[in-house]
VOPAGU-2260 file (C-alpha; in pm, 1 decimal, decimal comma):
REM VOPAGU-2260
SITE   aa  ch    i         X         Y         Z
SITE  UNK   A    0   10094,5    7178,3    8804,2
SITE  UNK   A    1    9963,2    7231,4    9170,1
SITE  UNK   A    2   10287,2    7407,2    9274,0
SITE  UNK   A    3   10312,1    7635,2    8972,3
SITE  UNK   A    4   10431,1    7987,6    9067,5
SITE  UNK   A    5   10152,1    8140,1    8853,6
SITE  UNK   A    6    9904,2    8072,6    9160,9
SITE  UNK   A    7   10127,9    8273,1    9407,3
SITE  UNK   A    8   10226,7    8163,5    9763,6
SITE  UNK   A    9    9884,5    8278,9    9904,3
SITE  UNK   A   10    9713,4    8046,0    9677,5
SITE  UNK   A   11    9963,9    7753,9    9705,7
SITE  UNK   A   12    9955,0    7773,2   10078,6
SITE  UNK   A   13    9585,3    7749,1   10130,9
SITE  UNK   A   14    9370,7    7714,6   10330,0
SITE  UNK   A   15    9221,2    7403,5   10168,6
SITE  UNK   A   16    8926,4    7190,1   10296,4
SITE  UNK   A   17    8788,9    6861,5   10173,7
SITE  UNK   A   18    8423,6    6806,7   10259,9
SITE  UNK   A   19    8229,1    6468,6   10278,5
SITE  UNK   A   20    7955,2    6618,9   10089,5
SITE  UNK   A   21    8169,4    6576,7    9791,4
SITE  UNK   A   22    8047,4    6213,9    9784,2
SITE  UNK   A   23    7678,2    6320,5    9761,7
SITE  UNK   A   24    7772,6    6563,1    9478,7
SITE  UNK   A   25    7958,8    6270,3    9286,3
SITE  UNK   A   26    7663,6    6040,4    9363,0
SITE  UNK   A   27    7390,7    6272,4    9224,5
SITE  UNK   A   28    7603,4    6344,6    8929,5
SITE  UNK   A   29    7654,9    5962,0    8865,1
SITE  UNK   A   30    7278,1    5916,2    8892,1
SITE  UNK   A   31    7202,6    6171,4    8613,8
SITE  UNK   A   32    7478,2    6030,1    8395,2
SITE  UNK   A   33    7361,6    5674,2    8452,4
SITE  UNK   A   34    7011,3    5770,8    8364,1
SITE  UNK   A   35    7129,4    5950,8    8050,6
SITE  UNK   A   36    7289,4    5644,8    7885,2
SITE  UNK   A   37    7020,8    5407,7    7989,5
SITE  UNK   A   38    6746,7    5649,5    7819,3
SITE  UNK   A   39    6972,2    5680,7    7522,3
SITE  UNK   A   40    7013,0    5303,8    7481,1
SITE  UNK   A   41    6638,7    5222,5    7545,4
SITE  UNK   A   42    6528,8    5086,8    7210,5
SITE  UNK   A   43    6835,3    4927,8    7065,4
SITE  UNK   A   44    6850,1    4619,4    7286,9
SITE  UNK   A   45    6475,9    4563,1    7227,0
SITE  UNK   A   46    6470,8    4660,8    6855,1
SITE  UNK   A   47    6231,8    4395,7    6745,9
SITE  UNK   A   48    5966,3    4492,4    7019,4
SITE  UNK   A   49    5996,6    4846,1    6962,1
SITE  UNK   A   50    5934,0    4796,7    6596,9
SITE  UNK   A   51    5623,9    4608,3    6673,9
SITE  UNK   A   52    5542,3    4861,8    6948,4
SITE  UNK   A   53    5551,4    5179,3    6727,9
SITE  UNK   A   54    5509,6    4989,5    6360,2
SITE  UNK   A   55    5863,7    5119,3    6274,5
SITE  UNK   A   56    6165,6    4955,5    6093,6
SITE  UNK   A   57    6511,3    4868,8    6229,0
SITE  UNK   A   58    6648,1    5191,4    6050,3
SITE  UNK   A   59    6418,9    5391,9    6277,2
SITE  UNK   A   60    6549,8    5245,5    6602,7
SITE  UNK   A   61    6907,0    5281,6    6488,5
SITE  UNK   A   62    6827,9    5654,4    6398,7
SITE  UNK   A   63    6701,5    5690,5    6756,3
SITE  UNK   A   64    7048,4    5585,1    6880,2
SITE  UNK   A   65    7220,3    5796,5    6623,4
SITE  UNK   A   66    7069,3    6112,2    6765,3
SITE  UNK   A   67    7311,4    6093,6    7059,7
SITE  UNK   A   68    7592,9    6153,2    6805,1
SITE  UNK   A   69    7421,7    6397,1    6575,0
SITE  UNK   A   70    7306,0    6620,6    6884,2
SITE  UNK   A   71    7633,1    6576,3    7049,8
SITE  UNK   A   72    7822,9    6801,3    6780,7
SITE  UNK   A   73    7638,5    7120,8    6811,7
SITE  UNK   A   74    7580,6    7083,5    7189,9
SITE  UNK   A   75    7939,6    6997,2    7314,6
SITE  UNK   A   76    8095,5    7353,5    7235,9
SITE  UNK   A   77    7787,4    7518,1    7433,4
SITE  UNK   A   78    7835,8    7269,1    7715,0
SITE  UNK   A   79    8225,4    7354,9    7722,2
SITE  UNK   A   80    8136,1    7728,9    7739,8
SITE  UNK   A   81    7881,8    7679,6    7995,7
SITE  UNK   A   82    8102,5    7492,1    8237,9
SITE  UNK   A   83    8368,2    7770,8    8224,6
SITE  UNK   A   84    8109,2    8050,9    8347,7
SITE  UNK   A   85    8065,5    8131,0    8715,8
SITE  UNK   A   86    7816,8    7881,1    8865,9
SITE  UNK   A   87    7861,4    7685,7    8548,7
SITE  UNK   A   88    7886,3    7342,0    8719,1
SITE  UNK   A   89    7537,7    7355,3    8900,8
SITE  UNK   A   90    7380,9    7503,2    8606,7
SITE  UNK   A   91    7494,2    7240,0    8363,5
SITE  UNK   A   92    7420,6    6939,3    8603,3
SITE  UNK   A   93    7076,3    7078,9    8679,1
SITE  UNK   A   94    7004,6    7132,9    8321,8
SITE  UNK   A   95    7118,4    6783,8    8226,3
SITE  UNK   A   96    6879,9    6644,4    8504,7
SITE  UNK   A   97    6584,1    6864,0    8346,7
SITE  UNK   A   98    6666,7    6729,1    8001,8
SITE  UNK   A   99    6657,9    6364,9    8099,6
SITE  UNK   A  100    6337,3    6409,1    8300,6
SITE  UNK   A  101    6163,7    6586,0    8013,4
SITE  UNK   A  102    6284,3    6327,2    7759,6
SITE  UNK   A  103    6119,0    6043,0    7957,5
SITE  UNK   A  104    5812,8    6246,9    8012,1
SITE  UNK   A  105    5775,5    6313,8    7657,6
SITE  UNK   A  106    5816,7    5940,4    7552,6
SITE  UNK   A  107    5535,6    5847,4    7783,0
SITE  UNK   A  108    5274,3    6111,3    7693,7
SITE  UNK   A  109    5115,4    5895,7    7433,5
SITE  UNK   A  110    5064,0    5605,4    7688,9
SITE  UNK   A  111    4940,5    5845,9    7971,3
SITE  UNK   A  112    4660,0    5993,0    7745,2
SITE  UNK   A  113    4606,8    5752,0    7449,0
SITE  UNK   A  114    4270,1    5894,7    7410,1
SITE  UNK   A  115    4398,6    6247,9    7364,6
SITE  UNK   A  116    4681,7    6164,7    7154,1
SITE  UNK   A  117    4527,9    5886,4    6945,2
SITE  UNK   A  118    4143,2    5884,9    6954,7
SITE  UNK   A  119    4013,0    5524,8    6921,5
SITE  UNK   A  120    4277,8    5363,6    7138,4
SITE  UNK   A  121    4651,2    5264,1    7136,0
SITE  UNK   A  122    4874,4    5016,9    7293,1
SITE  UNK   A  123    4757,8    4917,7    7634,4
SITE  UNK   A  124    4394,4    5010,4    7559,8
SITE  UNK   A  125    4314,9    4799,1    7253,6
SITE  UNK   A  126    4608,8    4538,8    7268,0
SITE  UNK   A  127    4763,5    4640,8    6933,4
SITE  UNK   A  128    5079,3    4769,3    6831,5
SITE  UNK   A  129    5115,8    5083,0    6613,4
SITE  UNK   A  130    5158,4    4877,0    6307,0
SITE  UNK   A  131    4804,2    4851,2    6307,2
SITE  UNK   A  132    4761,1    5216,3    6298,0
SITE  UNK   A  133    5042,1    5393,1    6123,7
SITE  UNK   A  134    4886,3    5735,9    6128,5
SITE  UNK   A  135    4894,6    5718,1    6523,4
SITE  UNK   A  136    5252,6    5569,1    6497,6
SITE  UNK   A  137    5397,8    5879,7    6340,7
SITE  UNK   A  138    5253,2    6086,1    6633,9
SITE  UNK   A  139    5393,1    5864,6    6882,3
SITE  UNK   A  140    5722,0    5879,3    6723,3
SITE  UNK   A  141    5726,1    6239,8    6726,3
SITE  UNK   A  142    5707,1    6232,9    7108,0
SITE  UNK   A  143    5987,5    5977,9    7114,7
SITE  UNK   A  144    6215,4    6172,9    6876,9
SITE  UNK   A  145    6149,4    6486,0    7100,2
SITE  UNK   A  146    6237,8    6281,1    7416,0
SITE  UNK   A  147    6553,8    6116,2    7256,2
SITE  UNK   A  148    6675,3    6456,5    7116,9
SITE  UNK   A  149    6632,2    6603,5    7481,4
SITE  UNK   A  150    6831,2    6330,7    7640,0
SITE  UNK   A  151    7085,6    6340,0    7362,5
SITE  UNK   A  152    7149,6    6717,9    7453,8
SITE  UNK   A  153    7213,2    6594,5    7824,0
SITE  UNK   A  154    7487,1    6367,9    7697,0
SITE  UNK   A  155    7770,1    6609,5    7642,9
SITE  UNK   A  156    7668,6    6801,8    7954,6
SITE  UNK   A  157    7749,3    6478,0    8180,5
SITE  UNK   A  158    8050,0    6399,1    7978,4
SITE  UNK   A  159    8209,6    6738,3    7990,7
SITE  UNK   A  160    8121,3    6824,1    8344,7
SITE  UNK   A  161    8282,9    6517,6    8522,5
SITE  UNK   A  162    8634,5    6679,9    8523,1
SITE  UNK   A  163    8515,7    7012,7    8638,3
SITE  UNK   A  164    8335,6    6826,1    8941,2
SITE  UNK   A  165    8633,7    6637,2    9027,5
SITE  UNK   A  166    8869,4    6933,4    9029,3
SITE  UNK   A  167    8635,9    7152,9    9214,9
SITE  UNK   A  168    8529,5    6905,0    9483,8
SITE  UNK   A  169    8821,8    6651,7    9525,0
SITE  UNK   A  170    9177,4    6685,6    9638,7
SITE  UNK   A  171    9458,8    6607,0    9383,5
SITE  UNK   A  172    9517,2    6243,3    9487,7
SITE  UNK   A  173    9145,7    6160,2    9435,8
SITE  UNK   A  174    9072,9    6342,6    9105,7
SITE  UNK   A  175    9150,6    6072,5    8866,5
SITE  UNK   A  176    8935,7    5816,3    9076,6
SITE  UNK   A  177    8641,9    6061,7    9088,0
SITE  UNK   A  178    8678,0    6131,9    8725,6
SITE  UNK   A  179    8686,3    5775,7    8649,6
SITE  UNK   A  180    8358,5    5699,6    8871,1
SITE  UNK   A  181    8175,3    5965,7    8697,0
SITE  UNK   A  182    8267,5    5849,3    8344,4
SITE  UNK   A  183    8204,9    5487,1    8434,7
SITE  UNK   A  184    7860,7    5582,0    8583,2
SITE  UNK   A  185    7758,1    5665,9    8225,1
SITE  UNK   A  186    7891,7    5343,7    8087,6
SITE  UNK   A  187    7725,9    5154,4    8366,2
SITE  UNK   A  188    7402,0    5288,0    8246,3
SITE  UNK   A  189    7459,9    5105,9    7896,4
SITE  UNK   A  190    7576,8    4788,3    8084,9
SITE  UNK   A  191    7259,4    4783,9    8288,1
SITE  UNK   A  192    7052,3    4880,2    7998,8
SITE  UNK   A  193    7153,7    4577,1    7789,6
SITE  UNK   A  194    7020,2    4346,0    8068,0
SITE  UNK   A  195    6727,2    4562,3    8179,8
SITE  UNK   A  196    6570,8    4626,3    7863,8
SITE  UNK   A  197    6522,8    4274,1    7730,1
SITE  UNK   A  198    6454,2    4168,3    8095,1
SITE  UNK   A  199    6154,4    4385,3    8117,4
SITE  UNK   A  200    6022,7    4382,4    7769,4
SITE  UNK   A  201    5908,9    4023,9    7696,4
SITE  UNK   A  202    5617,4    4127,1    7470,6
SITE  UNK   A  203    5574,9    4442,2    7279,1
SITE  UNK   A  204    5317,1    4607,9    7515,0
SITE  UNK   A  205    5594,7    4588,9    7793,7
SITE  UNK   A  206    5754,3    4879,5    7614,6
SITE  UNK   A  207    5524,3    5118,9    7808,0
SITE  UNK   A  208    5608,2    4979,9    8145,5
SITE  UNK   A  209    5991,3    5024,8    8049,4
SITE  UNK   A  210    5910,4    5393,3    7964,8
SITE  UNK   A  211    5724,2    5442,4    8281,6
SITE  UNK   A  212    6021,5    5311,4    8483,5
SITE  UNK   A  213    6277,0    5533,7    8301,3
SITE  UNK   A  214    6053,8    5833,7    8379,6
SITE  UNK   A  215    6031,0    5758,6    8737,1
SITE  UNK   A  216    6406,3    5721,8    8766,8
SITE  UNK   A  217    6458,0    6036,1    8584,1
SITE  UNK   A  218    6226,6    6244,6    8778,3
SITE  UNK   A  219    6357,1    6116,1    9116,8
SITE  UNK   A  220    6705,7    6196,6    9018,4
SITE  UNK   A  221    6593,3    6549,7    8930,0
SITE  UNK   A  222    6438,9    6601,1    9274,1
SITE  UNK   A  223    6773,1    6480,1    9431,5
SITE  UNK   A  224    6965,3    6724,9    9229,4
SITE  UNK   A  225    6718,9    7014,7    9288,6
SITE  UNK   A  226    6723,2    6916,3    9661,3
SITE  UNK   A  227    7104,5    6983,1    9706,3
SITE  UNK   A  228    7372,5    7029,8    9436,4
SITE  UNK   A  229    7600,3    7319,4    9520,9
SITE  UNK   A  230    7824,6    7466,0    9262,4
SITE  UNK   A  231    8149,0    7472,1    9467,1
SITE  UNK   A  232    8250,1    7388,2    9817,9
SITE  UNK   A  233    8285,1    7660,9   10080,2
SITE  UNK   A  234    8659,4    7624,4   10075,0
SITE  UNK   A  235    8843,0    7479,2    9777,7
SITE  UNK   A  236    9020,0    7129,7    9823,3
SITE  UNK   A  237    9356,6    7224,5    9627,9
SITE  UNK   A  238    9559,2    7524,9    9508,2
SITE  UNK   A  239    9421,0    7463,6    9157,3
SITE  UNK   A  240    9064,4    7468,8    9256,8
SITE  UNK   A  241    9142,4    7788,2    9454,7
SITE  UNK   A  242    9307,3    7946,9    9152,7
SITE  UNK   A  243    9013,4    7865,9    8933,3
SITE  UNK   A  244    8765,6    7985,2    9196,2
SITE  UNK   A  245    8957,2    8307,3    9234,9
SITE  UNK   A  246    8992,8    8359,1    8854,5
SITE  UNK   A  247    9362,9    8341,3    8850,4
SITE  UNK   A  248    9318,1    8058,7    8599,2
SITE  UNK   A  249    8966,1    8117,0    8483,5
SITE  UNK   A  250    8938,3    7965,8    8132,4
SITE  UNK   A  251    8876,1    8184,3    7841,5
SITE  UNK   A  252    8663,5    7982,9    7615,9
SITE  UNK   A  253    8752,1    8083,1    7260,8
SITE  UNK   A  254    9130,5    8142,7    7373,8
SITE  UNK   A  255    9134,2    7796,2    7502,1
SITE  UNK   A  256    8972,1    7643,8    7215,9
SITE  UNK   A  257    9204,8    7762,3    6971,2
SITE  UNK   A  258    9509,5    7673,8    7182,2
SITE  UNK   A  259    9364,3    7315,8    7238,7
SITE  UNK   A  260    9329,8    7297,8    6842,3
SITE  UNK   A  261    9694,1    7395,0    6811,6
SITE  UNK   A  262    9827,8    7136,5    7051,8
SITE  UNK   A  263    9935,7    6838,6    6864,4
SITE  UNK   A  264    9960,6    6626,5    7173,1
SITE  UNK   A  265    9586,0    6721,8    7273,3
SITE  UNK   A  266    9481,9    6638,9    6922,0
SITE  UNK   A  267    9650,8    6308,4    6929,3
SITE  UNK   A  268    9489,2    6206,9    7263,4
SITE  UNK   A  269    9149,1    6324,4    7165,4
SITE  UNK   A  270    9142,5    6150,3    6831,8
SITE  UNK   A  271    9275,1    5836,3    7000,0
SITE  UNK   A  272    9003,6    5844,7    7259,8
SITE  UNK   A  273    8726,3    5945,7    7013,4
SITE  UNK   A  274    8788,8    5673,2    6765,0
SITE  UNK   A  275    8788,4    5401,8    7040,4
SITE  UNK   A  276    8486,2    5531,7    7206,9
SITE  UNK   A  277    8293,0    5605,6    6878,2
SITE  UNK   A  278    8356,1    5252,0    6742,2
SITE  UNK   A  279    8266,3    5086,4    7063,2
SITE  UNK   A  280    7939,2    5291,8    7130,1
SITE  UNK   A  281    7833,2    5251,5    6762,9
SITE  UNK   A  282    7895,3    4871,6    6762,4
SITE  UNK   A  283    7724,7    4784,2    7086,4
SITE  UNK   A  284    7431,8    5014,7    7007,6
SITE  UNK   A  285    7316,5    4821,3    6719,3
SITE  UNK   A  286    7409,6    4459,4    6845,6
SITE  UNK   A  287    7059,3    4355,4    6845,3
SITE  UNK   A  288    7017,6    4439,9    6482,5
SITE  UNK   A  289    7359,1    4307,7    6376,3
SITE  UNK   A  290    7309,2    3966,9    6536,9
SITE  UNK   A  291    6965,5    3898,6    6437,0
SITE  UNK   A  292    6800,4    3655,2    6341,9
SITE  UNK   A  293    7066,6    3399,5    6481,1
SITE  UNK   A  294    7065,3    3567,1    6827,6
SITE  UNK   A  295    6774,3    3690,3    7027,0
SITE  UNK   A  296    6750,2    4050,1    7196,8
SITE  UNK   A  297    6834,1    3873,7    7518,8
SITE  UNK   A  298    7139,2    3725,5    7386,2
SITE  UNK   A  299    7254,9    4049,4    7217,1
SITE  UNK   A  300    7202,7    4223,8    7555,1
SITE  UNK   A  301    7429,2    3970,2    7726,9
SITE  UNK   A  302    7705,3    4038,7    7465,2
SITE  UNK   A  303    7655,8    4412,4    7523,1
SITE  UNK   A  304    7674,3    4372,4    7888,3
SITE  UNK   A  305    7987,4    4179,4    7892,8
SITE  UNK   A  306    8179,1    4397,7    7668,1
SITE  UNK   A  307    8063,3    4717,0    7864,3
SITE  UNK   A  308    8149,1    4557,4    8203,8
SITE  UNK   A  309    8493,6    4480,5    8075,6
SITE  UNK   A  310    8555,9    4839,9    7998,6
SITE  UNK   A  311    8411,1    4947,0    8338,5
SITE  UNK   A  312    8645,0    4717,7    8519,8
SITE  UNK   A  313    8945,8    4836,3    8321,3
SITE  UNK   A  314    8850,1    5214,3    8406,2
SITE  UNK   A  315    8798,1    5115,2    8790,2
SITE  UNK   A  316    9145,4    4958,3    8798,8
SITE  UNK   A  317    9335,2    5222,4    8625,2
SITE  UNK   A  318    9193,1    5525,3    8820,0
SITE  UNK   A  319    9330,4    5445,7    9156,8
SITE  UNK   A  320    9673,1    5327,2    9010,2
SITE  UNK   A  321    9708,1    5643,2    8819,3
SITE  UNK   A  322    9607,9    5861,4    9147,5
SITE  UNK   A  323    9883,0    5672,2    9341,9
SITE  UNK   A  324   10169,4    5612,8    9081,6
SITE  UNK   A  325   10258,1    5948,6    8922,6
SITE  UNK   A  326   10470,1    5811,1    8647,8
SITE  UNK   A  327   10152,3    5607,8    8537,8
SITE  UNK   A  328   10007,2    5926,0    8401,4
SITE  UNK   A  329   10261,2    5957,6    8113,5
SITE  UNK   A  330   10271,3    5581,6    8027,8
SITE  UNK   A  331    9901,4    5560,4    8035,4
SITE  UNK   A  332    9860,3    5863,6    7785,5
SITE  UNK   A  333   10122,5    5683,1    7559,9
SITE  UNK   A  334    9937,2    5361,9    7579,3
SITE  UNK   A  335    9606,7    5541,9    7457,3
SITE  UNK   A  336    9783,4    5685,7    7162,0
């Protein structure tokens, strides 16, 4: 509660300032989050072309998708701890930007220096996919797995940092909307990815073009983040943000973790959200494999795009409503459960 006595009259009365630069901070964060999901979904919408390009099976492309969930589990507690430290927001976001950039660079190394990685030529130099050279395919896939692991590690960071960002930079009446935009930026990466990947990759050799495009976007976003992404505004925008900044309500990681696990309301909301998100992400991520051979990668991309856009529109609508109508908060939580 913004008016809780725990903060004291000094904190409750301000001063508070809302800065226009908050929109730049949110924009940069959204760009990083968008890239992370696009990179995560790289190979699933073009499963057939990726299999020809690397000489792998559908199980391999599905495994690249599953790395997101596998890496998420050990990384999310570290992310939560990091964001509760002084300067943690900037550190976490910059780290996510570096991870996505390094991920894309790792994936394009074999195509940048084919003679160094694969003596005798590779895709783009001899016109053949790696199914013609399985020994070299394993080396290429090592670079891909490293890249996808880096990107998967960035996933929990962008997902866990959005509420911290909205609380630190936005006033109370804008927080839900800012949080919704930050979350939906990640989903937008998947929506565009479902169309972008099949649209660019018409033949298997186009995979290298797609990887180069991803690398360019990720490196450019990293440069934006390094250019200007402050941890906190000079003056907090609300009493709770001031309390956090002055350590009155500074989270204690282990204590808060135990308290959350003992809170049945929290567990119910977390379980409801986790089940819905997990099933949706797992299902849409393997659409290309599930719908083959009756539907093409392009058809599967449109199915994935449509379902993801529906989720984004719903999120954009409920955010402003929850910000402006207080009783919607409780009703919305009940509807989730």
